[in-house]
C-alpha positions as a printed NumPy array, in Angstrom:
array([[ 40.972, -18.33 , -42.264],
       [ 43.944, -16.964, -40.1  ],
       [ 43.525, -17.438, -36.76 ],
       [ 46.075, -16.646, -34.061],
       [ 47.373, -19.217, -32.445],
       [ 45.282, -18.929, -29.245],
       [ 42.022, -18.755, -31.576],
       [ 43.177, -22.078, -32.67 ],
       [ 44.094, -23.721, -30.168],
       [ 40.693, -22.34 , -27.85 ],
       [ 39.068, -23.959, -31.347],
       [ 40.354, -27.529, -30.892],
       [ 40.216, -27.528, -27.636],
       [ 35.9  , -26.85 , -27.677],
       [ 35.898, -29.306, -30.649],
       [ 37.431, -31.929, -29.039],
       [ 35.459, -31.556, -25.229],
       [ 32.227, -31.432, -27.422],
       [ 33.457, -34.651, -29.347],
       [ 33.623, -36.32 , -26.179],
       [ 30.783, -35.279, -24.546],
       [ 28.577, -36.661, -27.268],
       [ 30.687, -39.782, -27.634],
       [ 29.832, -40.175, -23.872],
       [ 26.163, -39.438, -24.45 ],
       [ 26.356, -41.894, -27.086],
       [ 27.751, -45.078, -24.778],
       [ 27.394, -44.414, -21.459],
       [ 24.864, -41.533, -20.188],
       [ 21.762, -42.982, -18.891],
       [ 19.429, -40.617, -20.99 ],
       [ 20.732, -42.815, -23.822],
       [ 20.698, -46.099, -22.037],
       [ 16.722, -47.548, -23.636],
       [ 18.607, -47.587, -27.081],
       [ 21.465, -49.378, -25.649],
       [ 19.405, -52.038, -24.287],
       [ 17.064, -52.22 , -27.295],
       [ 20.154, -53.075, -29.072],
       [ 21.257, -55.492, -26.675],
       [ 17.336, -57.056, -26.354],
       [ 17.312, -57.226, -30.275],
       [ 20.584, -59.288, -30.478],
       [ 19.372, -61.717, -27.58 ],
       [ 16.127, -61.959, -28.834],
       [ 17.484, -63.295, -32.393],
       [ 19.921, -65.612, -30.359],
       [ 16.829, -67.234, -28.41 ],
       [ 14.816, -67.455, -31.907],
       [ 18.431, -69.299, -33.356],
       [ 18.334, -71.447, -30.49 ],
       [ 14.246, -72.227, -30.85 ],
       [ 15.466, -72.486, -34.917],
       [ 17.916, -75.176, -34.595],
       [ 15.764, -77.539, -31.779],
       [ 13.077, -77.415, -34.567],
       [ 15.586, -78.764, -37.396],
       [ 15.288, -75.7  , -39.655],
       [ 18.854, -74.772, -39.967],
       [ 18.499, -72.093, -42.729],
       [ 16.367, -70.135, -40.133],
       [ 18.56 , -70.995, -36.845],
       [ 21.716, -69.45 , -39.186],
       [ 19.723, -66.569, -40.538],
       [ 18.73 , -65.749, -36.329],
       [ 22.629, -66.681, -35.507],
       [ 23.968, -63.681, -38.152],
       [ 21.189, -61.502, -36.805],
       [ 22.542, -61.783, -33.105],
       [ 26.061, -61.745, -34.402],
       [ 25.471, -58.155, -36.326],
       [ 23.148, -56.674, -32.832],
       [ 25.994, -57.796, -30.7  ],
       [ 28.443, -56.48 , -33.007],
       [ 26.511, -53.01 , -33.274],
       [ 26.454, -53.247, -29.539],
       [ 30.03 , -53.153, -28.879],
       [ 30.321, -50.369, -31.282],
       [ 28.053, -48.49 , -29.48 ],
       [ 29.565, -48.713, -26.08 ],
       [ 32.969, -48.803, -27.197],
       [ 34.298, -44.93 , -26.64 ],
       [ 37.305, -45.589, -28.871],
       [ 34.85 , -46.558, -31.835],
       [ 31.833, -44.183, -31.145],
       [ 34.784, -41.542, -30.544],
       [ 36.643, -41.643, -33.797],
       [ 33.296, -41.471, -35.952],
       [ 31.968, -38.429, -33.628],
       [ 35.397, -36.753, -34.441],
       [ 35.811, -37.68 , -38.135],
       [ 32.09 , -35.946, -38.104],
       [ 33.489, -32.793, -36.691],
       [ 36.83 , -33.08 , -38.338],
       [ 35.224, -32.518, -42.064],
       [ 33.268, -29.292, -40.77 ],
       [ 36.457, -27.944, -38.265],
       [ 39.092, -28.363, -40.127],
       [ 38.135, -26.838, -43.962],
       [ 35.493, -23.755, -42.559],
       [ 36.576, -22.984, -38.898],
       [ 39.592, -23.355, -39.112],
       [ 40.531, -22.538, -43.369],
       [ 42.975, -25.666, -43.044],
       [ 43.742, -27.758, -45.94 ],
       [ 41.346, -30.957, -45.905],
       [ 44.331, -33.228, -45.748],
       [ 44.4  , -32.336, -42.162],
       [ 40.794, -33.692, -41.175],
       [ 42.137, -36.896, -41.016],
       [ 44.908, -36.451, -38.267],
       [ 43.107, -33.771, -36.232],
       [ 39.805, -36.912, -36.255],
       [ 42.333, -39.025, -35.043],
       [ 44.418, -37.182, -32.202],
       [ 41.044, -35.914, -31.378],
       [ 39.785, -39.466, -30.905],
       [ 42.413, -40.544, -28.871],
       [ 42.123, -37.778, -26.487],
       [ 38.375, -39.085, -26.166],
       [ 39.485, -42.761, -25.82 ],
       [ 42.31 , -42.428, -23.09 ],
       [ 39.787, -39.457, -21.089],
       [ 37.264, -42.39 , -21.542],
       [ 39.151, -44.107, -18.975],
       [ 39.26 , -41.547, -16.128],
       [ 35.171, -41.375, -16.704],
       [ 34.539, -44.854, -16.525],
       [ 33.828, -44.561, -12.015],
       [ 31.252, -41.653, -12.644]])
């Protein structure tokens, strides 16, 4: 496809704004807070069970719950990180946007995704006080 520079810029701006909104929806909006709290609750419950298993002299069970708690904490940290979520949302969008909407070579997918995720990460710091 051969778009004019104006259309290409417009498509890229809309793409970055949409990716930023999806990122914000995932890691900061109140509508998705129950999902984030569910992840945190599961991590906390696994930590509690690990402590109980340790107290009951069950090291294998305690280790299993400790690992589950660590995975839960990592998952929660990922979900609330605009840099992390922003990259994956940007990549998903770029996979479609670059070859199909812009008609660019697939080699542009990663650079476009990295650029968009950088803008999203920087902009997230401005929106923290909402």
